[in-house]
C-alpha positions in Angstrom: 30.7 -22.7 -13.9 32.8 -20.4 -11.8 33.7 -21.4 -8.2 34.6 -19.0 -5.8 37.8 -20.5 -4.3 39.2 -18.9 -1.2 41.3 -21.9 -0.5 39.6 -22.6 2.9 38.0 -26.0 3.7 34.5 -25.2 2.4 35.6 -23.9 -1.0 38.2 -26.6 -1.4 35.7 -29.4 -0.8 33.2 -27.7 -3.1 35.7 -27.3 -5.9 36.8 -30.9 -5.6 33.1 -32.1 -5.8 32.2 -29.9 -8.8 35.5 -31.1 -10.7 34.5 -34.8 -10.1 30.9 -34.2 -10.9 31.6 -32.0 -14.0 31.2 -34.9 -16.6 28.0 -36.2 -15.1 26.6 -32.6 -14.8 27.9 -31.7 -18.3 29.5 -28.5 -16.9 32.9 -27.0 -17.4 34.5 -25.8 -14.1 36.7 -22.8 -13.6 37.7 -21.0 -10.4 38.5 -17.5 -9.0 40.3 -16.2 -6.0 40.3 -12.7 -4.5 43.2 -11.5 -2.3 41.5 -9.0 0.2 45.0 -7.8 1.1 44.0 -8.0 4.8 46.5 -10.6 6.1 49.7 -9.8 4.4 51.7 -13.0 3.7 49.0 -15.3 4.7 46.9 -13.9 2.0 49.5 -14.1 -0.6 50.0 -17.8 0.5 46.2 -18.5 0.0 46.3 -16.9 -3.5 49.3 -19.1 -4.4 47.7 -22.2 -3.0 44.5 -21.6 -4.9 46.5 -21.1 -8.3 48.4 -24.3 -7.4 45.3 -26.6 -6.9 43.5 -25.2 -10.1 46.7 -26.3 -12.1 46.5 -29.6 -10.6 42.8 -30.0 -11.4 43.5 -28.7 -14.9 41.0 -25.9 -14.8 41.2 -22.3 -15.7 42.0 -19.8 -12.9 41.7 -16.2 -12.4 42.8 -14.1 -9.4 42.5 -10.6 -8.3 43.6 -8.2 -5.6 41.4 -5.6 -3.7 42.6 -3.4 -0.9 39.3 -4.1 1.1 40.5 -1.8 4.2 40.9 1.2 2.0 37.7 0.5 0.3 35.8 0.2 3.6 37.2 3.4 4.8 36.3 5.2 1.7 32.6 3.8 1.8 32.3 4.2 5.4 31.4 0.4 5.6 32.5 -2.2 8.0 35.2 -4.6 6.8 32.9 -7.5 6.7 30.4 -5.7 4.4 33.1 -4.1 2.3 34.8 -7.5 1.8 31.5 -9.0 0.7 30.7 -6.3 -1.7 34.2 -6.2 -3.3 34.1 -10.0 -3.5 30.9 -10.3 -5.3 31.9 -7.5 -7.8 35.2 -9.4 -8.4 33.3 -12.8 -9.0 30.9 -11.2 -11.5 33.9 -9.6 -13.4 35.8 -13.0 -13.3 32.6 -14.9 -14.5 32.4 -12.4 -17.6 36.2 -13.0 -18.4 35.9 -16.7 -18.2 32.5 -17.0 -20.0 30.9 -18.6 -17.0 27.1 -18.4 -16.6 26.9 -19.4 -12.9 28.9 -18.6 -9.9 29.2 -21.1 -7.3 29.9 -20.1 -3.6 30.7 -22.4 -0.7 28.1 -21.3 1.9 27.1 -24.2 4.0 24.3 -25.1 6.6 26.5 -23.6 9.5 26.8 -20.3 7.5 23.0 -20.5 7.0 22.4 -20.7 10.8 24.9 -17.9 11.4 23.1 -15.8 9.0 19.8 -16.5 10.6 21.1 -15.7 14.1 22.7 -12.4 12.9 19.5 -11.2 11.2 17.5 -12.2 14.3 19.9 -10.2 16.5 19.6 -7.1 14.3 16.0 -7.3 14.0 14.2 -9.1 11.1 11.0 -10.3 9.5 10.3 -13.7 7.8 12.6 -12.8 4.9 15.7 -12.6 7.4 14.8 -15.9 8.9 14.8 -17.6 5.5 18.5 -17.7 5.9 20.7 -18.0 2.7 18.9 -18.8 -0.7 20.2 -21.8 -2.6 20.2 -19.4 -5.6 20.1 -15.8 -6.2 20.4 -14.7 -10.0 23.4 -16.4 -11.3 24.6 -17.2 -7.9 24.4 -20.8 -6.7 25.4 -22.5 -3.6 25.9 -26.3 -4.3 26.9 -27.4 -0.6 24.4 -25.2 1.3 22.7 -28.3 2.8 26.0 -29.7 4.2 27.2 -29.0 7.8 30.8 -27.9 8.4 31.3 -31.3 10.2 30.1 -33.1 6.9 32.5 -31.0 4.9 35.4 -31.5 7.2 34.9 -35.3 7.1 34.8 -35.1 3.3 38.0 -33.3 3.2 39.7 -35.8 5.6 38.4 -38.9 3.7 39.4 -37.6 0.2 42.6 -36.0 1.5 41.7 -32.5 0.3 44.3 -29.8 1.0 43.1 -26.5 2.4 44.3 -23.4 4.0 43.4 -22.2 7.4 42.3 -18.5 7.9 43.5 -17.3 11.2 40.9 -14.3 10.9 38.2 -16.8 11.4 39.3 -17.0 15.1 39.2 -13.1 15.5 36.0 -12.4 17.6 36.2 -8.6 16.7 33.9 -9.8 13.8 30.4 -10.5 15.0 30.0 -13.5 12.8 33.0 -15.0 14.3 31.6 -14.6 17.9 28.5 -16.3 16.9 30.6 -19.2 15.2 32.8 -19.6 18.4 30.1 -19.2 21.1 26.5 -19.5 19.8 26.5 -22.3 17.4 28.6 -24.7 19.8 26.0 -23.9 22.4 23.1 -24.6 20.1 24.7 -27.9 19.0 25.3 -28.8 22.7 21.6 -28.3 23.3 20.6 -30.3 20.2 23.2 -32.0 17.9 20.8 -31.5 15.0 20.6 -27.8 15.4 22.3 -26.9 12.3 20.3 -29.4 10.2 17.1 -28.3 11.8 17.9 -24.7 11.2 18.4 -25.4 7.6 15.1 -27.3 7.3 13.2 -24.5 9.0 14.8 -21.9 6.8 13.9 -23.9 3.6 10.4 -24.2 4.9 10.1 -20.5 5.6 11.4 -19.7 2.3 8.8 -21.9 0.7 6.1 -20.3 2.9 7.2 -16.9 2.0 7.2 -17.6 -1.7 3.6 -19.1 -1.5 2.5 -16.1 0.4 3.8 -13.8 -2.2 2.2 -15.7 -5.0 -1.0 -15.7 -3.0 -0.7 -11.9 -2.7 -0.2 -11.7 -6.4 -3.5 -13.5 -7.0 -5.3 -11.0 -4.8 -3.4 -7.8 -6.0 -6.1 -7.0 -8.5 -8.8 -6.5 -5.8 -7.4 -5.0 -2.6 -10.7 -5.5 -0.7 -10.5 -9.3 -1.1 -10.1 -11.0 2.4 -7.3 -13.3 3.4 -9.2 -16.2 2.3 -10.1 -15.2 -1.2 -8.4 -14.5 -4.5 -8.8 -13.5 -8.2 -10.2 -16.2 -10.3 -8.1 -15.0 -13.3 -4.5 -16.1 -13.0 -5.1 -18.9 -10.6 -7.0 -20.8 -13.4 -4.0 -20.7 -15.5 -1.3 -21.4 -13.1 0.7 -24.7 -12.9 -0.9 -27.5 -11.0 2.0 -27.5 -8.3 1.4 -23.8 -7.7 -2.3 -24.3 -7.7 -2.1 -26.8 -5.1 0.2 -24.7 -2.9 -2.0 -21.4 -3.2 -5.3 -23.4 -2.5 -3.8 -24.7 0.6 -2.7 -21.3 1.7 -6.1 -19.7 1.3 -7.7 -22.9 2.8 -5.4 -22.7 5.9 -6.3 -19.0 6.3 -10.1 -19.8 6.2 -9.7 -22.6 8.6 -7.2 -20.7 10.8 -5.2 -23.8 11.1 -1.8 -24.2 9.7 -2.1 -28.0 9.7 -5.1 -28.0 7.4 -4.2 -29.7 4.1 -6.2 -30.8 0.9 -6.0 -34.0 -1.2 -5.1 -33.9 -4.8 -8.6 -34.9 -5.5 -9.8 -31.7 -3.8 -7.1 -29.5 -5.5 -8.3 -31.0 -8.9 -11.9 -30.1 -8.1 -10.9 -26.6 -7.2 -9.0 -26.2 -10.5 -11.9 -27.5 -12.5 -14.1 -24.8 -10.8 -11.7 -22.1 -11.5 -11.2 -23.0 -15.1 -14.9 -23.4 -15.7 -17.2 -21.0 -17.4 -19.7 -21.0 -14.6 -20.5 -17.8 -12.9 -21.0 -19.6 -9.5 -20.4 -23.0 -8.0 -18.8 -24.7 -5.0 -16.7 -27.5 -3.9 -17.0 -29.2 -0.6 -13.8 -29.6 1.3 -12.8 -31.6 4.5 -14.0 -30.4 7.9 -16.8 -28.2 6.7 -14.7 -26.0 4.4 -16.1 -24.9 0.9 -14.5 -23.4 -1.9 -17.0 -21.1 -3.9 -16.7 -19.6 -7.3 -18.3 -16.1 -7.5 -17.8 -14.6 -11.0 -14.2 -13.3 -10.9 -13.1 -14.6 -7.5 -12.6 -17.8 -5.6 -13.5 -17.8 -1.9 -12.6 -20.4 0.7 -14.9 -20.4 3.8 -16.5 -22.6 6.4 -19.9 -23.8 5.5 -22.7 -21.6 7.1 -20.2 -19.0 8.0 -22.0 -16.0 6.3 -23.9 -14.2 8.9 -27.1 -12.5 8.0 -27.7 -9.6 10.2 -31.3 -9.1 11.5 -33.6 -6.1 10.8 -32.8 -3.1 12.9 -34.8 0.2 13.5 -32.8 3.4 12.9 -32.6 6.4 14.9 -30.9 9.9 14.5 -27.1 9.5 15.4 -24.9 6.7 15.1 -26.2 3.1 14.2 -24.5 -0.2 13.6 -25.6 -3.0 11.4 -23.4 -5.9 10.5 -20.1 -4.5 9.2 -21.5 -1.2 8.5 -21.7 2.2 10.5 -24.7 4.2 9.7 -24.7 8.1 10.5 -28.1 9.8 10.5 -28.0 13.6 10.8 -30.3 16.6 10.1 -29.6 17.8 6.5 -28.3 21.4 6.7 -30.4 24.0 4.6 -27.1 24.9 2.7 -25.8 21.4 2.5 -24.9 19.8 -0.6 -27.4 17.3 -2.0 -25.1 14.2 -2.5 -27.4 11.1 -3.2 -24.6 8.6 -4.0 -23.9 4.9 -3.7 -23.2 5.3 0.2 -25.0 8.6 1.0 -28.6 9.4 0.4 -31.5 11.8 1.7 -34.9 10.9 3.3 -37.9 12.9 4.7 -37.7 13.2 8.4 -41.1 11.5 8.7 -39.3 8.3 7.5 -37.9 8.0 10.9 -41.2 8.4 12.6 -42.8 5.8 10.5 -40.0 3.3 11.1 -36.9 3.7 9.0 -34.9 0.3 9.0 -32.0 -1.4 7.7 -32.2 -5.2 6.8 -31.1 -7.9 4.3 -32.8 -8.3 1.0 -36.2 -10.0 1.3 -38.2 -12.0 -1.4 -40.0 -9.4 -3.7 -37.9 -6.5 -3.0 -37.5 -4.4 -5.9 -35.9 -0.8 -6.7 -36.3 1.8 -9.3 -32.8 3.3 -9.8 -32.5 6.8 -11.6 -32.5 6.4 -15.4 -32.9 2.6 -15.2 -35.8 0.3 -15.2 -37.2 -1.2 -12.1 -35.7 -4.5 -11.0 -36.2 -7.1 -8.1 -33.1 -6.9 -5.9 -32.5 -10.5 -6.8 -32.2 -9.8 -10.5 -30.2 -6.6 -9.8 -27.6 -8.5 -7.7 -27.3 -11.2 -10.4 -26.8 -8.6 -13.2 -24.3 -6.6 -11.3 -22.4 -10.0 -10.5 -22.7 -9.4 -6.6 -21.1 -12.5 -5.1 -23.9 -15.1 -3.7 -22.0 -14.8 -0.3 -22.5 -11.0 -0.2 -26.0 -10.6 -1.4 -27.6 -11.2 2.1 -25.1 -8.8 3.8 -25.6 -5.6 1.8 -27.7 -2.9 3.6 -31.1 -2.5 2.3 -33.1 0.5 3.7 -36.8 0.5 4.1 -39.8 2.4 5.6 -41.5 -0.8 6.3 -43.2 -1.0 2.9 -40.9 0.1 0.3 -37.1 -0.1 -0.4 -35.6 3.3 -0.3 -32.0 2.8 -0.8 -29.6 -0.1 -1.4 -25.9 0.3 -0.4 -23.7 0.5 -3.4 -26.5 1.0 -5.9 -28.4 4.2 -4.9 -31.9 5.4 -3.9 -35.1 4.5 -5.1 -36.2 7.2 -7.6 -40.0 7.2 -6.5 -39.8 6.0 -2.8 -36.9 8.2 -1.8 -38.0 11.6 -3.5 -37.2 14.7 -1.5 -39.9 17.5 -1.7 -38.9 19.6 1.4 -35.1 20.0 2.0 -36.0 21.6 5.5 -37.4 18.3 6.8 -34.7 16.0 5.5 -32.3 13.6 7.0 -28.9 12.7 5.5 -27.8 9.1 5.9 -24.3 8.0 5.5 -23.1 4.4 5.3 -19.6 3.4 6.1 -18.2 0.0 5.8 -16.0 -0.9 8.7 
C-alpha cells in the first residue's frame, strides 16, 4: 500500500498507524512525497523530512517535484485545483513504480466537514453533501473517521514527528478560511460538530447509494411509480441489498422516512419476488402491503387504489380518474386513426349516453382479428396488474363496451358507417 506522505501531522500519523498495523493487515507499506515547489526552502525541508522518516521506518520511498504554479497558469486553474490534480497524477505514477495496488491519503473528519461546507457554499445536491468517500477506485482513506483533535492527540502520545505547513494559515485559500473561521464556530456551537457531520455524510452516502440501486431496479420500466420496481433483478439480489431497497420503496409508499421493516417481512417479500406466482401479496406493518404483479413489485397502502365512478361524457374536454378525454367532431378529411388511445364513434352515441367507467362484471369486447373475450380474461391474458384493472377507462353506450383504453375498439359495437356524423375521442393519461 502506498501512503501519500506530505510530512504534516495527518499523513505522519497515518503512516505510523499503517506501518504498525502492516503485519496484522498483511500489507507492505511504502510512501510517496510530492514537492509542489510553492514554498521554497520549506518545501525542500518537508521532502527531506519525509525521506528520513521512511528510512527510519525501513520502507520504500519515492519523491517527485512538480511546478504547480506554472501548471496552474498553463491550465487556467486555481492553485488549489492544480495542486490536487498534479498530486493525484503523481501518486498514481508512484503506485505503478512501487507496484502498490492501493493509495492511502490522510483525509480526516475535519477535511470531510470542510468539503461539505465548500460544496454547500458553491451549490450542491446530495452527492456534494456526502462529503469525502472512504474509497474511490484504488484510493482509500484509512483515517477519515478521525477528527484532527484525535490525530494530534495520537501524535503527542506516540511522539510522532511532523512538519508544519505555513500555507495552511494563508486565508487567500478558501479552504483555509473555512478551517480558521467556520469550523471553530461550529465546534463552539456543538463540540461534536465534526463527528456529527461525518455520521451525516456517511448516512447520506448510504442513502444515495440505495436510491441509485432502487432507480436501477426501476430503469427497465420508466412508467413505474416511486413505490414500485421491476421484479427481475430484485429477486436475485443479495439479502442485505434486498432489505435496503425494500425499505426504500416502503418509505416512499408510506411517505415516512422513519418507516422500517422487520427481517421477517423482508424475508416474506423476498420469497414473493422469487416465487413463480403471477400475483400475490404480503401484509406489512401499519396497513402497507407489498403486491407482486407479474413482472413488478408494488408497495402501497391497503385500499389505496381508487376506482373512479361512472361519468357521462360530452363534446369537449372531460376528466376521469387520471385521464383527460377530448371529444371533437371528426373532420371530413381527417385521418381515421383508431388506435390504443384514439377512436371514432357515431355522434348519436353521445345522445344515447356515452360514458366512461371501470370494468363491470360480464363486460366483453371483440377486438379486430381477435376472438371475443370478457374484460376479466383479457386483462389476465395481457398481464395487466391487478391494481390497475379497475382504473383503465372503459367506454360504453350504456349497453355495450365500445372501447377499452390500451386495447382498442370493439369491432362490432364501434363500427362507423357515416364519417360525416362521427366523433373523435382521444384519451390522454395525466
